[in-house]
Each structure stands twice: as structure tokens, then as C-alpha cells.
N, C-alpha and C positions, 0 to 999 in steps of 0.2 A: 732829017728831021724828025722823022716818026719815032726813031729810037730814043731821041732824047726825052720826051715825057715818060717813057717806059722806065728809063734809067732813074729819073726822078722818083717815080712812084715806088721802085724797088729800094731806093736809098732812103725814102720817107718810111716806108713800112719797115725797114730794117731798124730803123731809128725807134719806131713806136715799139717793136718787139723789144728791143733792148731796154727801153724804159721800163717796160711791164715785168721783165725779168728781174731788173734792178729793184724795182717796188716790191716785187713779191719776197725776194731775198731780204730787204729790209725788214718788211713786216714780218716774215718768218723769225728773223733774228730778235726782233723785240718782243714777239710773243715768247720765244724761248727764254730770253731775260726774265720775263714776268714769272715764269714757270720755275725757273731755278733760283731766283733770288731767295724765297721763303726757304729752300733747302740749304743755300748756304749761310742765310741769316741764322738759322736755328743753331749752327754750330757756334756761334760767338758765346761767350760766358754769360751767364746769367747776372743779375744784379746782385744777389747775394755773394757769388763768387767775386765780383768784382770789388765788393765791399771788404772782402777779406785780402784783397791784392797788396795792401799796405798794412803795416803794423807800427806803433809808437812804442819805444822803448825808453824807460826812465833808467839814466845812466848814474844817478846819484848815489845809489846804494854800493856801486862797484868801487872797490879800493883798488889801489896800483898793485897789478900783479895777480888780480883775480879775473875771473872770467863769468858769464852767465849763459845758460842754455836757454833759447826760447824756440817757437816754432813759427816758421815763415813758409805760407804756401805748402804745408804738410811736411816741410823739410826742417831737419834742425838748424838752428841759426847759433852761431858762437859770437858773443861780444866780450871782447878781451881788452882790459885797460893796461897797457904795456908799462913796465917801470921803466925808468930812464937808462937802466943798464940794458934791458930787452932791446930798447929802440937802439942804443949804441951798438950792440952786437949785431942788430940786423942791417945797420948802415955799414958797418965793416965789411961785410961779406960782398966780394967782387960780383956785381951782376952777370958778368960774362961767364963765370963758373957754373951759374945757374941753369937747371934743365929748362925750366919755364922763366926766362930772365924778366923780372920785375924788382924795382926797388921798394922799399917800405913807403916811399913818398908816393908811388904809383898805385899802392893798395890802401892808402889813407887820403883823407881829406886834408887841405893845406890848413895848418894851425891847429890840427887835431891828430897829430902823429902818435898821440898815445892811445887813441880808440882804433882797435882793428876789428872789424865786422866781417864776418865770412860765414857761407854756408857749411855746416857740418857734414859734408858729405865728401868721402874719399873721391878722388878722380881717377881712381884705378877701376873699381867695380861697385861702388857706391854705399860701402860700409861707413858707420859714424865713427870718426876718429876718437880717441881719448886725448883728454889734456884740458878740457875745460872745466871739468869738475875737481873740486879739491882732493888732492891725493892721487889723483890718476897719473898714469903713465905718460910723459910728455916727449918720449922719444929722445934720441941722441942730440938733438938740437934744442930742446927745451920749448918746442911748441905744442905739435899734436904727434900722436902716434896711432897708426891704424892697426888693430890687432889682427884683422883678417889676413893680410899679406905682407904687414911689414913695413909700410911707408911711414917715413919720419918727415916731419914739416918742422920747420925753424920757428923762430917767434913772430915772425911775419907771414905766417902760414904758406910758406913756399917750399915746395917739394925738394928735399935734400938727399933723401936715400930711400930705395925701394921701388916698387913697380908703378907707382903713379905717375901719369905723364905730365899732369900740370899741377898748378898751385890751387889751394882750395880756393874757390870762387867767392869773389867778392859782389854782393848785391848792390843794386843801386840804393843810395841813401842819402839823406840830407839833414842836416842838424837844425832843429827848430831852435833851440836854445843850448847854452852850454851843458845842460844836462839831460837833454830830450833830443832822440833822433827819431826820424820817420824812415822805414825801411820799406822799400817798393815804390 
């Protein structure tokens, strides 16, 4: 019976020591979080950068078959109003034959298939393709042509020929009205 109180004391002592270790570790973790948070938080974008995170584009001056260039987050942006013949040509292409398979419907908003909005950055090495400006080379498929390494995009800005691995990127956007779109 003399050993029993000694065993209880040792067991109780170990429990207290475990609690102290856990409490010390929790306190250290909380202190580290307090120190690290300002360092991580300073990497978030500032308010002036967030204000430029989206842009509004007026679509009313763009005629069928025309495109405009704008700047979005420091990158060129192409807004093209497709003609019915261009929409028909894009829809006739079997998606299974494309390197980056997407239909025109995947790249436009429902009910607004005539409006194609893409970033004007070639997915090969980041050059700016031609085809948005009047009289520019539109490549073999009537969309965009990258003069740096010869990538050809069709009327839906899908890669059809050349070294580019993917279609031109479609940014997030939403129509505010039939003639106005917010990008970003």
C-alpha cells in the first residue's frame, strides 16, 4: 500500500507536466501567429490596386465584325463582336479536333454569343496577337495571329495552329446591360 500513493503522485506529476508543455506550446503558437500575421497581411493588394481589379466596357460603339483593345490588370484585352457567319463557323468546328477543346458557348455568356471577350496574351510565350485592330493579320482561321511564333486562333479565339498550348484566356465578366460589361 505504500507504493500506491507514490504511483498516484507520479501520475499526477506527469499530468501537470503535460499540461504545462501543452500550455507553453499553445502560447508560443499564438505568439508566432501574432508576429507572422502582419508580415503575411502586407502581401495583400492595396486598396488602389483592388479598385483597378475590374473595368467597365461600353459595347455600344462596336459594330459586328469589329473588335476593340483595352487594358485589364496590365494586360491587353480584346472585346470582339462576332458576325453571324463567324459564330456559325466557330460552331461548325468539331470540338474533339481542337487542341484545347472548348465550344463557342463555353467561351461566351448564354444569350450573348456575339460577344467574345479574351485576354490578348498568346498562351505560348505571352506575345500580343494581331487581329483585334482593323487591317491586322487574323491568321488562317480568321481570329487572331501571333507574329512571334506563328500561333493561329479561330474566330472563337481557340488555338488551331502553331505552338500555343491553350486558347486565349477568357476573364471573368458579367453583362450589366445589353451594351455594358464589367470585366473582373
